[in-house]
FITIKE-452288 format. One record per residue: residue number from 1; residue in one letter; x, y, z negated of N, C-alpha, C, O in turn. Coordinates in steps of 0.2 Angstrom, whole numbers, m for minus. Atoms other than C-alpha are relative to their C-alpha. Example, Ala and Ser with C-alpha at 12.3 -4.5 7.8 and 13.67 -1.06 7.14 Angstrom:
2
(site 1, a, (4, m6, 0), (62, m22, m39), (4, 6, 0), (9, 5, m3))
(site 2, s, (m4, m6, 1), (68, m5, m36), (m4, 5, m3), (m1, 11, m4))
***
This chain:
165
(site 1, m, (7, 0, 4), (m459, 770, 791), (0, m6, m4), (1, m12, m2))
(site 2, t, (1, 5, 4), (m461, 760, 776), (m6, m4, 0), (m11, 0, 1))
(site 3, e, (6, 4, 0), (m473, 746, 776), (m4, 1, m6), (m1, 3, m12))
(site 4, a, (4, m1, 6), (m488, 747, 764), (2, m3, m6), (2, 0, m11))
(site 5, w, (m1, 4, 6), (m483, 733, 753), (6, 2, m3), (8, 0, m9))
(site 6, l, (m7, m3, 3), (m466, 742, 750), (m1, 7, m2), (4, 11, m4))
(site 7, s, (1, m7, 2), (m474, 759, 746), (m3, 1, m7), (m5, 7, m8))
(site 8, g, (2, 0, 7), (m479, 755, 728), (m8, m1, 0), (m11, m2, 5))
(site 9, p, (7, 1, 1), (m496, 753, 721), (m5, 5, 3), (m3, 11, 4))
(site 10, v, (5, m4, m3), (m512, 759, 729), (m4, 3, m6), (m6, m1, m11))
(site 11, d, (3, m4, 5), (m520, 772, 717), (m7, m3, m2), (m11, m4, 3))
(site 12, g, (6, 2, 2), (m534, 765, 707), (m2, m8, 1), (m7, m10, m1))
(site 13, v, (1, 7, m1), (m533, 747, 713), (3, m4, m5), (9, m3, m6))
(site 14, s, (m3, 5, 5), (m530, 733, 700), (6, m3, 3), (6, m5, 9))
(site 15, r, (m6, 4, m2), (m513, 724, 701), (m2, m6, 4), (1, m9, 9))
(site 16, e, (2, 6, m3), (m523, 708, 706), (m2, 1, 7), (m1, m3, 11))
(site 17, l, (3, m1, m6), (m530, 716, 721), (5, 5, 5), (3, 6, 10))
(site 18, q, (m5, m4, m4), (m514, 726, 727), (2, m3, 7), (2, 0, 12))
(site 19, p, (m2, 3, m6), (m510, 713, 740), (m5, 1, 6), (m4, 3, 11))
(site 20, a, (5, m1, m5), (m527, 715, 749), (0, 7, 2), (m1, 9, 7))
(site 21, a, (0, m7, m2), (m526, 734, 748), (6, 2, 4), (5, 6, 9))
(site 22, h, (m5, m2, m5), (m509, 734, 756), (m1, m3, 7), (1, 0, 11))
(site 23, a, (2, 3, m6), (m515, 722, 769), (m4, 5, 4), (m3, 5, 10))
(site 24, l, (5, m5, m3), (m529, 734, 773), (3, 6, 3), (2, 8, 9))
(site 25, l, (m4, m6, m2), (m517, 749, 774), (4, m2, 6), (4, 2, 10))
(site 26, h, (m4, 1, m5), (m506, 740, 785), (m4, m1, 7), (m2, 0, 12))
(site 27, a, (4, 0, m5), (m520, 735, 796), (m3, 6, 3), (m3, 7, 9))
(site 28, r, (2, m7, m2), (m526, 753, 797), (6, 3, 5), (4, 5, 10))
(site 29, a, (m5, m3, m3), (m509, 758, 803), (1, m4, 7), (3, m1, 13))
(site 30, d, (0, 4, m6), (m509, 743, 816), (m5, 2, 5), (m4, 2, 11))
(site 31, i, (6, m2, m5), (m526, 748, 823), (1, 7, 3), (0, 8, 9))
(site 32, t, (m2, m7, m3), (m520, 766, 825), (5, m1, 5), (4, 2, 10))
(site 33, s, (m5, 1, m5), (m505, 760, 834), (m3, m3, 7), (m1, m1, 12))
(site 34, a, (3, 3, m5), (m515, 749, 845), (m4, 4, 5), (m3, 4, 11))
(site 35, l, (4, m5, m4), (m527, 762, 850), (4, 5, 3), (2, 8, 9))
(site 36, e, (m5, m4, m3), (m512, 773, 854), (3, m3, 6), (5, 0, 11))
(site 37, l, (m4, 4, m6), (m504, 760, 865), (m4, m1, 6), (m2, m1, 11))
(site 38, v, (4, 2, m5), (m519, 755, 875), (m1, 6, 5), (m2, 12, 3))
(site 39, p, (1, m6, m4), (m519, 766, 891), (m7, 2, 1), (m12, m2, 0))
(site 40, a, (7, m3, m1), (m534, 777, 895), (m4, m5, 5), (m1, m7, 10))
(site 41, g, (4, 4, m5), (m548, 767, 903), (1, m8, m1), (m2, m11, 3))
(site 42, k, (m2, 7, 1), (m541, 750, 897), (m3, m3, m7), (m2, m9, m8))
(site 43, l, (2, 2, 7), (m549, 749, 879), (m4, m6, 0), (m4, m10, m4))
(site 44, w, (5, 6, 0), (m563, 737, 884), (2, m5, 6), (m2, m9, 7))
(site 45, e, (m2, 5, m5), (m553, 728, 898), (2, m7, m3), (5, m7, m9))
(site 46, r, (m1, 7, 3), (m551, 709, 895), (6, m3, 4), (4, m7, 9))
(site 47, p, (m5, 3, m4), (m534, 705, 902), (0, m8, m1), (1, m11, m6))
(site 48, g, (0, 8, 0), (m534, 686, 907), (m6, m3, m3), (m5, m8, m6))
(site 49, a, (6, 2, 3), (m552, 685, 900), (1, 0, m8), (m3, m2, m11))
(site 50, a, (0, 0, 8), (m545, 688, 882), (m4, 6, m2), (m6, 10, 2))
(site 51, p, (4, m5, 2), (m555, 699, 871), (4, 7, 0), (10, 7, 0))
(site 52, s, (m3, m7, m1), (m552, 718, 873), (3, 2, m6), (1, 0, m12))
(site 53, v, (m2, m3, 6), (m543, 729, 861), (m6, 3, m3), (m7, 2, m9))
(site 54, g, (6, m2, 3), (m560, 737, 858), (m3, m5, m4), (m6, m3, m9))
(site 55, f, (3, 5, 4), (m567, 721, 853), (3, m2, m6), (0, m2, m11))
(site 56, h, (m4, 1, 6), (m553, 717, 841), (m1, 5, m5), (m2, 3, m11))
(site 57, v, (1, m5, 5), (m555, 734, 832), (m7, 0, m2), (m8, 0, m8))
(site 58, l, (7, 0, 2), (m574, 733, 832), (m2, m6, m4), (m5, m5, m9))
(site 59, h, (1, 7, 4), (m575, 715, 826), (4, 1, m7), (1, m1, m12))
(site 60, a, (m3, m1, 7), (m562, 719, 812), (m4, 4, m5), (m5, 3, m10))
(site 61, c, (3, m4, 4), (m572, 733, 806), (m7, m3, m2), (m9, m2, m8))
(site 62, g, (7, 4, 2), (m589, 723, 806), (1, m5, m4), (m2, m6, m9))
(site 63, a, (m1, 5, 5), (m582, 708, 798), (3, 2, m7), (1, m1, m12))
(site 64, l, (m2, m3, 6), (m574, 718, 785), (m6, 2, m4), (m6, 1, m10))
(site 65, d, (6, m2, 3), (m590, 726, 781), (m5, m5, m2), (m7, m5, m8))
(site 66, r, (5, 5, 1), (m600, 710, 781), (3, m4, m6), (0, m6, m11))
(site 67, l, (m3, 4, 5), (m587, 700, 770), (0, 4, m6), (m1, 1, m12))
(site 68, l, (0, m4, 6), (m587, 714, 757), (m7, 1, m2), (m8, 2, m8))
(site 69, t, (8, 1, 2), (m606, 714, 757), (m1, m6, m4), (m4, m5, m10))
(site 70, y, (0, 7, 4), (m605, 696, 751), (4, 1, m6), (1, m2, m11))
(site 71, a, (m3, m1, 6), (m592, 701, 739), (m3, 4, m6), (m2, 3, m12))
(site 72, r, (4, m4, 5), (m604, 713, 731), (m6, m4, m2), (m10, m1, m6))
(site 73, d, (5, 4, 1), (m616, 699, 730), (m7, 3, 3), (m12, 2, 0))
(site 74, a, (6, m3, m4), (m628, 707, 743), (0, m4, 6), (4, m8, 8))
(site 75, q, (1, 3, m7), (m635, 700, 759), (1, 5, 5), (1, 12, 4))
(site 76, l, (0, m5, m6), (m633, 708, 776), (m6, 3, 1), (m12, 0, 1))
(site 77, s, (5, m4, m2), (m644, 721, 781), (m2, m1, 8), (2, m4, 11))
(site 78, d, (2, 0, m7), (m654, 722, 798), (6, 4, 4), (7, 2, 10))
(site 79, a, (m4, m4, m3), (m642, 735, 803), (7, m3, 1), (10, m3, 6))
(site 80, q, (m6, 4, 0), (m627, 724, 799), (m1, m6, 6), (4, m7, 9))
(site 81, r, (2, 5, m6), (m635, 710, 810), (1, 3, 7), (3, 0, 11))
(site 82, d, (0, m3, m7), (m638, 722, 824), (7, 2, 2), (9, 1, 8))
(site 83, a, (m8, m2, m2), (m619, 728, 823), (4, m6, 2), (8, m6, 6))
(site 84, l, (m4, 6, m1), (m613, 710, 823), (m2, m2, 8), (2, m4, 12))
(site 85, r, (2, 1, m7), (m623, 707, 840), (3, 5, 5), (5, 3, 10))
(site 86, l, (m3, m5, m4), (m616, 723, 847), (7, m2, 1), (10, 0, 7))
(site 87, e, (m7, 1, m1), (m598, 717, 844), (2, m3, 7), (7, m1, 10))
(site 88, t, (m2, 4, m7), (m598, 705, 859), (m3, 3, 6), (m1, 1, 12))
(site 89, q, (3, m4, m6), (m608, 717, 870), (3, 7, 1), (1, 10, 6))
(site 90, a, (m2, m8, 0), (m600, 734, 866), (5, 1, 6), (9, m3, 8))
(site 91, g, (m4, m2, m5), (m591, 743, 879), (2, 8, 0), (0, 11, m5))
(site 92, p, (m2, m7, 0), (m585, 761, 885), (m5, 4, m2), (m4, 10, m5))
(site 93, s, (5, m4, 1), (m602, 768, 883), (m2, 0, m7), (m6, 4, m9))
(site 94, d, (1, 1, 7), (m603, 762, 865), (5, 4, m4), (3, 7, m9))
(site 95, y, (m5, m2, 4), (m586, 767, 858), (6, 2, 5), (8, m2, 9))
(site 96, d, (m7, m2, m3), (m571, 777, 864), (5, m1, m5), (4, m3, m10))
(site 97, e, (m6, 1, 4), (m554, 777, 857), (m1, 4, m7), (0, 2, m12))
(site 98, a, (1, m4, 6), (m558, 791, 845), (m5, m2, m5), (m5, m2, m11))
(site 99, a, (6, 3, 4), (m575, 783, 839), (3, m6, m4), (1, m7, m10))
(site 100, l, (m2, 6, 4), (m566, 767, 835), (5, 1, m5), (5, m2, m10))
(site 101, r, (m5, m2, 5), (m552, 775, 826), (m3, 2, m6), (m2, 0, m12))
(site 102, a, (4, m3, 6), (m564, 785, 815), (m4, m6, m4), (m4, m6, m10))
(site 103, l, (3, 5, 3), (m574, 769, 812), (5, m5, m4), (3, m7, m10))
(site 104, a, (m5, 4, 4), (m559, 759, 807), (3, 3, m6), (3, 0, m11))
(site 105, h, (m3, m3, 6), (m552, 772, 795), (m6, 0, m5), (m5, m1, m11))
(site 106, a, (6, 0, 5), (m570, 774, 787), (m1, m7, m3), (m1, m7, m9))
(site 107, r, (1, 7, 3), (m572, 755, 785), (6, m2, m5), (4, m5, m10))
(site 108, i, (m5, 2, 4), (m555, 753, 778), (0, 4, m7), (2, 2, m12))
(site 109, e, (1, m4, 6), (m558, 768, 766), (m5, m3, m5), (m4, m3, m11))
(site 110, d, (5, 3, 4), (m574, 760, 760), (2, m6, m3), (0, m8, m9))
(site 111, a, (m3, 6, 3), (m565, 744, 758), (4, 1, m6), (4, m2, m12))
(site 112, l, (m4, m2, 6), (m552, 752, 747), (m4, 2, m6), (m2, 1, m12))
(site 113, d, (4, m2, 5), (m565, 760, 737), (m3, m6, m4), (m4, m6, m10))
(site 114, q, (4, 5, 3), (m574, 744, 734), (6, m4, m4), (4, m6, m10))
(site 115, l, (m5, 4, 4), (m557, 736, 728), (1, 4, m6), (3, 1, m12))
(site 116, r, (m1, m4, 6), (m555, 751, 716), (m5, m1, m5), (m4, m1, m11))
(site 117, n, (6, 2, 4), (m572, 746, 709), (m1, m7, m1), (m6, m8, m4))
(site 118, t, (1, 7, 1), (m569, 728, 708), (4, m2, m7), (10, m1, m7))
(site 119, a, (m4, 2, 6), (m565, 722, 690), (3, m6, 0), (0, m11, 2))
(site 120, p, (m4, 6, m1), (m552, 709, 689), (m4, m6, m4), (m3, m12, m2))
(site 121, a, (3, 6, 4), (m563, 699, 676), (m5, m3, 5), (m8, m8, 3))
(site 122, h, (6, 3, m5), (m576, 696, 691), (3, m3, 6), (m1, m5, 11))
(site 123, l, (m2, 3, m6), (m564, 690, 704), (m2, m7, 2), (m2, m9, 7))
(site 124, y, (2, 7, m1), (m569, 672, 702), (m8, m1, m1), (m10, m7, m2))
(site 125, d, (8, 1, 0), (m588, 675, 701), (m2, m3, 6), (1, m1, 11))
(site 126, h, (3, 4, m6), (m597, 664, 713), (m4, 5, 4), (m7, 10, 2))
(site 127, r, (3, m4, m5), (m603, 672, 729), (m2, m5, 5), (2, m9, 8))
(site 128, g, (2, 4, m6), (m614, 664, 742), (1, 4, 7), (0, 10, 7))
(site 129, v, (m2, m4, m6), (m609, 668, 760), (m5, m2, 6), (m6, m8, 7))
(site 130, g, (4, 1, m6), (m622, 669, 774), (m7, m3, m2), (m8, m3, m8))
(site 131, r, (7, 3, 1), (m640, 662, 775), (0, m6, m4), (m4, m8, m8))
(site 132, k, (0, 7, 3), (m634, 645, 769), (3, 1, m7), (4, m4, m11))
(site 133, a, (m4, m2, 6), (m625, 654, 754), (6, m5, m1), (6, m9, m6))
(site 134, l, (m6, 4, 1), (m609, 644, 757), (4, 2, m6), (4, 8, m7))
(site 135, p, (m4, m2, 6), (m598, 644, 741), (6, 4, 1), (11, 2, 5))
(site 136, s, (m6, m4, 0), (m585, 657, 739), (0, 4, m7), (m4, 2, m12))
(site 137, n, (0, m5, 5), (m580, 670, 726), (3, 7, 2), (5, 8, 8))
(site 138, v, (m3, m6, m2), (m575, 688, 725), (6, 0, 3), (8, 3, 8))
(site 139, a, (m7, 0, m2), (m557, 685, 726), (1, m3, 7), (4, 0, 12))
(site 140, g, (0, 4, m6), (m559, 673, 741), (m2, 5, 6), (1, 6, 11))
(site 141, l, (3, m5, m6), (m570, 686, 751), (4, 6, 1), (6, 8, 6))
(site 142, v, (m4, m6, m1), (m559, 701, 747), (7, m2, 4), (9, 2, 8))
(site 143, f, (m6, 1, m3), (m543, 692, 752), (m1, m3, 8), (3, m1, 12))
(site 144, h, (1, 2, m7), (m551, 684, 768), (m2, 6, 4), (1, 7, 10))
(site 145, a, (2, m6, m3), (m558, 701, 772), (6, 4, 3), (7, 6, 8))
(site 146, a, (m6, m4, m1), (m541, 709, 771), (5, m4, 6), (7, m1, 10))
(site 147, e, (m4, 4, m5), (m532, 694, 781), (m3, 0, 7), (0, 1, 12))
(site 148, h, (3, 0, m6), (m545, 694, 794), (0, 7, 4), (1, 7, 10))
(site 149, t, (m1, m7, m3), (m544, 713, 797), (7, 0, 3), (9, 3, 8))
(site 150, a, (m7, 0, m2), (m525, 711, 798), (1, m4, 6), (5, m2, 11))
(site 151, r, (m1, 4, m5), (m526, 697, 810), (m3, 3, 7), (0, 3, 12))
(site 152, h, (3, m4, m6), (m538, 707, 822), (4, 6, 2), (5, 7, 8))
(site 153, a, (m4, m6, m2), (m527, 722, 821), (7, m2, 4), (9, 1, 8))
(site 154, g, (m6, 2, m3), (m512, 712, 826), (m2, m2, 7), (2, m1, 12))
(site 155, q, (2, 2, m7), (m522, 704, 841), (m1, 7, 4), (0, 7, 10))
(site 156, a, (2, m6, m4), (m527, 722, 846), (7, 3, 3), (7, 5, 8))
(site 157, i, (m7, m2, m3), (m508, 727, 847), (2, m4, 5), (5, m2, 10))
(site 158, s, (m2, 5, m6), (m504, 711, 857), (m3, 1, 6), (0, 1, 12))
(site 159, t, (4, m1, m6), (m518, 715, 869), (2, 6, 3), (3, 7, 9))
(site 160, a, (m2, m6, m3), (m513, 733, 871), (7, m1, 3), (8, 2, 9))
(site 161, r, (m7, 1, m3), (m495, 728, 875), (0, m4, 6), (4, m4, 10))
(site 162, f, (0, 3, m7), (m501, 717, 889), (0, 5, 5), (1, 3, 11))
(site 163, f, (1, m5, m6), (m504, 733, 899), (6, 3, 1), (7, 7, 5))
(site 164, g, (m6, m3, m2), (m486, 736, 899), (3, 6, m3), (7, 10, m1))
(site 165, v, (m2, m6, 3), (m484, 749, 886), (5, m2, m6), (7, 3, m9))
***
């Protein structure tokens, strides 16, 4: 299987944002693999007190949504704040493997749509992050969102492999 960054341009995404789009596509594939690797009933288990596969996937989805909200120059909604609180408390009764897969695919598709609609001329427009409006810009938020998603996708795979698959 060819990795996303070797598969050519992502349709509709500017050349400046191709690396972020490729990272998101790679993360989607890694999340899919992690969810396939984790044995039934182990999605929310915390081996050696490490975060669960479920946590990594759920957090990747939530953080991606939050970071790209700031990139759009918007503030988090109450629903996004509630979702953030749920990330550390979620378990089998909240999300199963199919629900997490669907959420990850939807969040990454939403992110790719946002990249398609991000004009390169605005990549260095100032954006404030969080209630303190810490300084960033569109490019910084987009690339951090992609990198952060990829990092948690990799951690999900590593945790899934802990179970001996």
